[in-house]
C-alpha positions as CSV (number, residue, x, y, z in Angstrom):
1,M,-43.7,168.4,-56.4
2,I,-45.0,166.8,-53.2
3,I,-41.9,167.0,-51.1
4,G,-38.7,169.1,-51.7
5,K,-35.1,168.5,-50.7
6,E,-35.3,170.1,-47.2
7,D,-38.2,167.9,-46.2
8,I,-36.5,164.9,-47.7
9,K,-33.6,165.6,-45.3
10,K,-36.0,165.1,-42.4
11,H,-36.6,161.5,-43.5
12,I,-33.2,160.2,-44.7
13,P,-29.7,160.9,-43.3
14,H,-27.9,161.5,-46.6
15,R,-26.5,165.0,-47.4
16,E,-24.7,166.5,-50.3
17,P,-22.7,165.4,-52.1
18,F,-24.3,162.0,-51.4
19,L,-28.0,162.9,-51.4
20,F,-29.4,161.6,-54.6
21,V,-33.1,162.5,-54.3
22,D,-34.2,166.1,-55.1
23,S,-38.0,165.8,-54.7
24,V,-40.9,163.4,-54.4
25,V,-43.2,163.9,-57.4
26,S,-45.9,161.4,-56.6
27,R,-46.8,159.0,-53.9
28,G,-49.4,156.3,-53.5
29,A,-50.1,153.3,-51.3
30,G,-46.7,151.6,-51.0
31,A,-45.2,153.4,-53.9
32,L,-43.2,156.6,-54.6
33,E,-41.8,158.4,-57.5
34,A,-38.9,160.8,-56.9
35,S,-36.6,162.8,-59.1
36,L,-32.9,163.6,-59.3
37,F,-31.6,166.3,-61.7
38,L,-28.1,165.3,-62.9
39,S,-26.4,168.6,-62.8
40,P,-23.3,168.6,-65.0
41,G,-21.3,169.9,-62.0
42,L,-21.8,166.7,-60.0
43,P,-18.3,165.5,-59.0
44,F,-18.6,162.0,-60.3
45,F,-19.1,163.2,-63.9
46,K,-15.6,164.7,-63.9
47,G,-13.9,161.3,-63.8
48,H,-16.5,158.8,-64.9
49,F,-15.9,158.5,-68.7
50,P,-14.4,162.0,-69.2
51,G,-15.7,163.5,-72.5
52,R,-18.7,161.2,-72.5
53,A,-19.7,161.3,-68.8
54,I,-22.4,158.9,-67.5
55,M,-23.7,158.4,-64.0
56,P,-22.1,155.3,-62.4
57,G,-24.6,152.4,-62.1
58,V,-23.8,151.9,-58.4
59,L,-24.9,155.5,-57.8
60,I,-28.2,154.9,-59.7
61,V,-28.8,152.0,-57.4
62,E,-27.9,154.2,-54.4
63,A,-30.4,156.8,-55.6
64,L,-33.1,154.0,-55.8
65,A,-32.2,152.8,-52.3
66,Q,-32.5,156.3,-51.0
67,A,-35.9,156.7,-52.6
68,S,-37.0,153.4,-51.1
69,G,-35.8,154.4,-47.6
70,L,-37.7,157.7,-48.1
71,L,-40.8,155.7,-48.9
72,L,-40.4,153.6,-45.7
73,S,-39.9,156.8,-43.6
74,L,-42.9,158.6,-45.1
75,D,-45.1,155.5,-44.5
76,A,-44.0,155.3,-40.9
77,V,-44.9,159.0,-40.3
78,E,-48.3,158.4,-42.0
79,K,-48.9,155.6,-39.5
80,G,-48.1,157.9,-36.6
81,R,-44.5,156.8,-36.0
82,E,-41.3,158.7,-36.0
83,P,-39.4,159.0,-39.3
84,C,-37.2,155.9,-39.6
85,G,-34.9,156.8,-42.4
86,A,-31.8,157.2,-40.2
87,K,-32.2,153.5,-39.1
88,I,-32.6,152.1,-42.7
89,F,-29.7,150.5,-44.4
90,Y,-29.3,149.2,-48.0
91,L,-28.8,145.4,-47.6
92,A,-29.1,143.8,-51.0
93,S,-30.0,144.0,-54.7
94,N,-31.3,141.3,-57.0
95,S,-31.7,141.2,-60.7
96,V,-30.7,144.8,-61.2
97,K,-30.2,145.5,-64.9
98,F,-28.8,148.6,-66.6
99,T,-30.3,149.3,-70.0
100,H,-29.7,153.0,-70.6
101,T,-27.2,155.6,-69.6
102,A,-27.9,158.7,-67.5
103,R,-25.9,161.7,-68.6
104,P,-25.3,165.2,-67.3
105,G,-28.4,167.4,-67.7
106,D,-30.8,164.4,-67.5
107,T,-33.4,164.0,-64.9
108,L,-33.8,160.6,-63.3
109,L,-37.2,159.5,-62.2
110,L,-36.7,157.0,-59.3
111,R,-39.7,154.7,-58.9
112,S,-40.0,152.5,-55.8
113,R,-42.8,150.0,-54.9
114,L,-42.9,148.1,-51.7
115,V,-43.2,144.3,-52.6
116,K,-43.2,142.7,-49.1
117,S,-41.9,143.2,-45.6
118,F,-40.6,140.4,-43.4
119,G,-39.4,141.3,-39.9
120,T,-37.0,144.2,-40.2
121,L,-36.4,143.6,-44.0
122,T,-38.4,145.2,-46.8
123,Q,-38.2,144.3,-50.5
124,F,-38.8,146.9,-53.2
125,S,-39.3,146.7,-56.9
126,V,-37.4,149.7,-58.3
127,E,-36.9,151.5,-61.6
128,A,-34.8,154.5,-62.7
129,V,-36.2,156.2,-65.8
130,C,-34.2,158.7,-67.9
131,G,-36.4,160.5,-70.5
132,N,-38.5,157.7,-72.1
133,S,-35.9,155.0,-71.4
134,V,-35.5,152.7,-68.4
135,A,-31.9,153.2,-67.2
136,A,-32.0,150.5,-64.4
137,S,-34.6,148.2,-62.9
138,G,-34.6,145.4,-60.4
139,N,-35.2,144.6,-56.7
140,L,-33.7,146.0,-53.5
141,V,-33.8,145.0,-49.9
142,L,-33.5,147.5,-47.1
143,A,-33.1,146.6,-43.4
144,E,-34.2,148.6,-40.4
145,A,-31.8,148.6,-37.5
146,E,-33.5,147.5,-34.2
């Protein structure tokens, strides 16, 4: 683990129960891999397909957006600027496909790669992996408030 939950909270404004990144497990130039353990006690599992619970797709996308915002903030700090995560907002998704379920007890690997920046907008290629299967993949756009 490179960064744990307490350090993540310095970079993005989300808090429990809506913080969906537990740790950063690897980071390279314009890329990040984070993890999220899907504790069976997470509140959404209680009502999302009771008896055969799965993580809602919209929350998988939210986790990927948080990982992408974390990447932006870590990059800003690396360049000598202040963390910018509190000023980053999820703006859009494109071609997001869901191909595998994420269940209680699984660990999601959240992969984010910066594709391009244009003004205050940044596009990412993202992928959520559960075990050996891709649960979701696509593109996200985040916006930085001026």
